[in-house]
RODO-2510 file (C-alpha; in nm, 4 decimals, decimal comma):
residues 277
     n   res          X          Y          Z
     1     m     0,0000     0,0000     0,0000
     2     k     0,1393     0,3404    -0,0968
     3     h     0,2209     0,5774     0,1822
     4     y     0,4187     0,8934     0,2241
     5     k     0,7087     0,9985     0,4405
     6     f     0,7998     1,3557     0,5063
     7     k     1,1647     1,3697     0,4010
     8     k     1,4016     1,6225     0,2532
     9     l     1,3015     1,9391     0,0738
    10     t     1,3895     1,7792    -0,2602
    11     t     1,1426     1,4967    -0,1970
    12     i     0,8327     1,6496    -0,0393
    13     y     0,9108     2,0123     0,0334
    14     i     0,5678     2,0993     0,1653
    15     f     0,6094     1,8962     0,4805
    16     l     0,9271     2,0667     0,5855
    17     f     0,9588     2,3812     0,7895
    18     l     1,0539     2,6432     0,5325
    19     i     1,2205     2,9220     0,7186
    20     i     1,3940     3,2485     0,6390
    21     a     1,5534     3,5057     0,8672
    22     c     1,6760     3,8558     0,8127
    23     s     1,8185     4,1283     1,0295
    24     t     1,7921     4,4978     0,9490
    25     p     2,0229     4,7525     1,1181
    26     p     1,9096     5,1082     1,1961
    27     k     1,8037     5,3146     0,8978
    28     k     2,1278     5,5106     0,8813
    29     v     2,3074     5,1859     0,7957
    30     e     2,2447     5,0840     0,4375
    31     k     2,3316     4,7149     0,4558
    32     v     2,0468     4,4665     0,5045
    33     v     2,1475     4,1126     0,5968
    34     e     1,9331     3,8287     0,4698
    35     v     2,0157     3,4649     0,5264
    36     k     1,8344     3,3507     0,2158
    37     k     1,7212     3,5565    -0,0787
    38     e     1,4376     3,3963    -0,2695
    39     e     1,3694     3,6592    -0,5302
    40     t     1,5422     3,9577    -0,6865
    41     k     1,4580     4,2818    -0,5140
    42     p     1,3660     4,5744    -0,7447
    43     n     1,6455     4,8237    -0,7927
    44     k     1,6385     5,1416    -0,5843
    45     e     1,5206     5,3565    -0,8753
    46     t     1,2238     5,1291    -0,9443
    47     v     1,1282     5,1086    -0,5781
    48     s     1,1649     5,4823    -0,5319
    49     k     0,9389     5,5568    -0,8288
    50     s     0,6847     5,2976    -0,7169
    51     v     0,6640     5,4390    -0,3671
    52     e     0,6487     5,7955    -0,4965
    53     v     0,3695     5,7277    -0,7454
    54     n     0,1667     5,5099    -0,5092
    55     k     0,2638     5,6723    -0,1801
    56     d    -0,0882     5,7312    -0,0456
    57     l    -0,2248     5,4020    -0,1771
    58     a     0,0687     5,2023    -0,0393
    59     f     0,0272     5,3674     0,3009
    60     l    -0,3436     5,2920     0,3155
    61     e    -0,2895     4,9340     0,2006
    62     s    -0,0243     4,8759     0,4624
    63     i    -0,2175     5,0232     0,7528
    64     e    -0,5317     4,8340     0,6566
    65     d    -0,3490     4,5050     0,6085
    66     g    -0,1318     4,5499     0,9140
    67     r    -0,4056     4,6557     1,1535
    68     n    -0,6771     4,4251     1,0236
    69     i    -0,6169     4,1539     1,2825
    70     p    -0,9480     3,9711     1,3407
    71     t    -1,1082     4,0184     1,6788
    72     s    -1,1109     3,7402     1,9339
    73     g    -1,3561     3,6543     2,2078
    74     k    -1,0757     3,4870     2,4012
    75     w    -0,7712     3,7114     2,3672
    76     r    -0,7442     4,0888     2,3656
    77     e    -0,4458     4,3187     2,3487
    78     e    -0,4960     4,4100     2,7152
    79     n    -0,4246     4,0479     2,8065
    80     y    -0,0567     4,1045     2,7280
    81     e    -0,0449     4,3195     3,0413
    82     e    -0,2117     4,0499     3,2501
    83     y    -0,0148     3,7420     3,1390
    84     t     0,3571     3,6683     3,1312
    85     d     0,5610     3,3964     2,9644
    86     q     0,5325     3,2124     3,2972
    87     t     0,1534     3,2339     3,3393
    88     f     0,0234     3,2236     2,9810
    89     f     0,0534     2,8462     2,9516
    90     a    -0,2221     2,7997     3,2069
    91     f    -0,4592     2,9933     2,9782
    92     e    -0,7102     2,7223     2,8857
    93     p    -0,8173     2,8495     2,5372
    94     a    -0,4543     2,8262     2,4215
    95     k    -0,4639     2,4521     2,4938
    96     e    -0,7566     2,3945     2,2575
    97     i    -0,7125     2,2121     1,9269
    98     i    -0,7182     2,4600     1,6391
    99     d    -1,0185     2,4603     1,4080
   100     f    -0,8597     2,5851     1,0871
   101     g    -1,2030     2,6832     0,9602
   102     k    -1,2108     2,9591     1,2212
   103     v    -0,8643     3,0299     1,3546
   104     d    -0,8416     3,2627     1,6538
   105     y    -0,5539     3,4691     1,5153
   106     p    -0,4962     3,6966     1,8167
   107     l    -0,4654     3,3849     2,0340
   108     l    -0,2301     3,2151     1,7871
   109     n    -0,0163     3,5289     1,7667
   110     a    -0,0046     3,5462     2,1470
   111     s     0,0950     3,1798     2,1691
   112     i     0,3904     3,2360     1,9362
   113     f     0,4882     3,5478     2,1309
   114     y     0,4868     3,3782     2,4705
   115     v     0,6591     3,0604     2,3530
   116     t     0,9370     3,2757     2,2058
   117     s     0,9627     3,4976     2,5110
   118     r     0,9768     3,1954     2,7406
   119     e     1,2705     3,0611     2,5401
   120     r     1,4637     3,3814     2,6025
   121     r     1,4010     3,3573     2,9764
   122     k     1,5110     2,9921     2,9818
   123     l     1,8447     3,0977     2,8373
   124     g     1,8994     3,3685     3,0970
   125     m     1,7834     3,6670     2,8918
   126     k     1,5121     3,9217     2,9550
   127     p     1,1807     3,8114     2,7992
   128     f     1,0429     4,0113     2,5096
   129     r     0,8063     4,3010     2,5595
   130     y     0,4960     4,2959     2,3427
   131     s     0,4693     4,5442     2,0549
   132     s     0,1309     4,5899     1,8910
   133     l     0,3006     4,7688     1,5998
   134     c     0,5356     4,4765     1,5426
   135     e     0,2342     4,2442     1,5526
   136     q     0,0600     4,4544     1,2894
   137     a     0,3637     4,4381     1,0623
   138     a     0,4057     4,0648     1,1202
   139     f     0,0411     3,9717     1,0683
   140     g     0,0108     4,1940     0,7618
   141     h     0,3138     4,0304     0,6003
   142     a     0,1834     3,6815     0,6821
   143     q    -0,1487     3,7732     0,5179
   144     d     0,0263     3,9148     0,2124
   145     m     0,2414     3,6039     0,1692
   146     v    -0,0688     3,3830     0,1737
   147     n    -0,3000     3,6037    -0,0297
   148     m    -0,0398     3,6883    -0,2943
   149     n     0,1251     3,3448    -0,2934
   150     f     0,4850     3,4306    -0,2148
   151     y     0,7329     3,3443     0,0585
   152     s     1,0053     3,5998     0,1113
   153     h     1,1250     3,8932     0,3185
   154     t     1,0701     4,0958     0,0015
   155     s     0,6993     4,1682    -0,0306
   156     k     0,5107     4,1907    -0,3580
   157     v     0,3032     4,4795    -0,2183
   158     s     0,4116     4,8203    -0,3430
   159     g     0,5501     5,0292    -0,0595
   160     k     0,5953     4,7261     0,1676
   161     e     0,8870     4,5633    -0,0114
   162     s     1,1283     4,5552     0,2834
   163     l     1,0942     4,4997     0,6559
   164     r     1,1992     4,8607     0,7025
   165     d     0,9117     4,9698     0,4761
   166     r     0,6617     4,7604     0,6695
   167     l     0,7785     4,8911     1,0056
   168     e     0,7734     5,2540     0,8949
   169     l     0,4217     5,2145     0,7603
   170     v     0,2931     5,1036     1,1012
   171     g     0,4877     5,3741     1,2829
   172     i     0,8277     5,2299     1,3813
   173     t     1,1242     5,4280     1,2473
   174     n     1,5020     5,4206     1,2997
   175     s     1,4834     5,0912     1,4816
   176     t     1,7247     4,8012     1,4938
   177     s     1,5000     4,5255     1,3675
   178     g     1,4816     4,1693     1,2399
   179     e     1,2352     3,9235     1,0967
   180     n     1,1922     3,5457     1,0974
   181     l     0,9618     3,3615     0,8575
   182     i     0,8347     3,0062     0,8524
   183     a     0,5816     2,7931     0,6666
   184     s     0,4601     2,4821     0,8444
   185     f     0,1717     2,2359     0,8574
   186     g    -0,1117     2,2461     1,1072
   187     i    -0,1301     1,8798     1,2049
   188     a     0,0736     1,7507     1,4979
   189     y     0,2973     1,5390     1,2764
   190     k     0,5975     1,3457     1,4089
   191     a     0,8870     1,4311     1,1814
   192     g     1,0214     1,1371     0,9823
   193     s     0,7134     0,9191     1,0261
   194     p     0,5380     0,7692     0,7204
   195     v     0,1726     0,8641     0,6812
   196     y    -0,1353     0,7568     0,4883
   197     t    -0,3077     1,0388     0,3028
   198     p    -0,6756     1,1386     0,3152
   199     d    -0,7330     0,9603    -0,0161
   200     q    -0,6152     0,6355     0,1402
   201     n    -0,8250     0,6602     0,4551
   202     l    -1,1991     0,6287     0,5100
   203     s    -1,1750     0,9150     0,7579
   204     k    -1,0314     1,1401     0,4832
   205     k    -0,7597     1,2415     0,7283
   206     f    -0,3865     1,1839     0,7564
   207     s    -0,2881     0,8907     0,9787
   208     y     0,0102     0,6767     1,0712
   209     q    -0,1779     0,3504     1,0084
   210     k    -0,4183     0,2574     0,7304
   211     n    -0,7620     0,3801     0,8480
   212     g    -0,6026     0,4431     1,1852
   213     p    -0,6650     0,7319     1,4240
   214     p    -0,6359     1,0657     1,2424
   215     i    -0,3381     1,2856     1,3161
   216     l    -0,4928     1,5681     1,5153
   217     n    -0,4492     1,9365     1,4478
   218     h    -0,2113     2,1258     1,6719
   219     t    -0,3317     2,3196     1,9721
   220     y    -0,2457     2,6889     1,9742
   221     i     0,0440     2,6274     2,2109
   222     s     0,1761     2,3154     2,0384
   223     l     0,1741     2,4843     1,6974
   224     a     0,3665     2,7770     1,8424
   225     e     0,6140     2,5375     2,0037
   226     s     0,6689     2,3503     1,6776
   227     l     0,7418     2,6769     1,4947
   228     l     0,9839     2,7893     1,7638
   229     e     1,1642     2,4543     1,7623
   230     a     1,2362     2,4925     1,3915
   231     w     1,3508     2,8524     1,4326
   232     m     1,5798     2,7640     1,7231
   233     n     1,7338     2,4801     1,5218
   234     s     1,8378     2,7315     1,2558
   235     p     2,1444     2,9419     1,3515
   236     a     2,0242     3,2559     1,1733
   237     h     1,6787     3,2497     1,3294
   238     r     1,8206     3,1619     1,6682
   239     r     2,0461     3,4686     1,6507
   240     n     1,7451     3,6925     1,5918
   241     i     1,5522     3,5405     1,8824
   242     l     1,8495     3,5756     2,1162
   243     n     1,9732     3,9124     1,9909
   244     p     2,0040     4,1397     2,2988
   245     d     1,9438     4,4454     2,0780
   246     f     1,5867     4,3273     2,0213
   247     s     1,3656     4,4123     2,3193
   248     f     1,0236     4,4074     2,1508
   249     l     0,8431     4,1354     1,9583
   250     g     0,5228     4,1031     1,7627
   251     t     0,4143     3,7903     1,5783
   252     g     0,1608     3,6995     1,3129
   253     a     0,0447     3,3816     1,1431
   254     y    -0,2044     3,3158     0,8651
   255     h    -0,3688     2,9923     0,7556
   256     f    -0,3820     2,8447     0,4063
   257     q    -0,4446     2,5068     0,2462
   258     d    -0,1715     2,3554     0,0337
   259     t    -0,3416     2,2636    -0,2925
   260     k    -0,0311     2,0742    -0,4033
   261     f    -0,0811     1,8090    -0,1365
   262     h    -0,4346     1,7098    -0,0354
   263     n    -0,5250     2,0631     0,0799
   264     i    -0,3367     2,0076     0,4031
   265     d    -0,3768     2,2927     0,6523
   266     k    -0,0630     2,5035     0,6880
   267     v     0,0375     2,8434     0,8191
   268     k     0,2865     3,1076     0,7226
   269     a     0,4161     3,2775     1,0355
   270     v     0,6275     3,5858     1,1002
   271     q     0,8248     3,7168     1,3969
   272     v     0,9154     4,0869     1,3897
   273     f     1,1804     4,2031     1,6356
   274     s     1,2597     4,5650     1,7202
   275     s     1,4614     4,7812     1,9548
   276     k     1,1578     5,0119     1,9737
   277     p     0,7905     4,9378     2,0555
***
């Protein structure tokens, strides 16, 4: 019976964590460091003209996209003042299995934030402080990557091409900043294990045995932990997370279904780090 195993990128790339990290120094420094460059960035003249011609439109697009984080009945921005990276994990809604038909994005963003901040504390560093502006930039970029079908630090949206552009458009200027990206699946899959696909199972779900128990979706916390594990296993992403120059963090994730492999639920997630809130 045919079954699949999530292996190397060259075999089944969609089941791997696809991750990219970049760090951006203050604006007065021209150099932007990117670990991996997936597409050619427009030259400065082209970008300059694009921003100049579409300045108002680009600004409105960015603010709308960045601030349009869906509301949640379970998590509000004020909760960041109530919970810490030590108390958040007792928050019962974050332990719930994710229904990808109605993702609670503020709760997912918070889960990624607290899992990341907890990691800093474990390693003897000060935990991150929450930045709503960084969250807006992160969530907006995650949305753009899904809606416009790209995966890069360089956005396809005019006026939002670079991390610096995206931060300035939500109100953060002259900041030392960085960004981590990742694309990952929503089921709680054990890496390296062979699976049967929905087409092979009566349940129409992924499973480890033929017609066996379905592989469940992640909880909000477990999805966040799986993303962080991949980031921490990558030297470039780990450096961003542990960079002492970054005091503030905002995160964003957005759901999509991978049409190339049985419409499996996946997310593209973003961490935005900054020296300013």
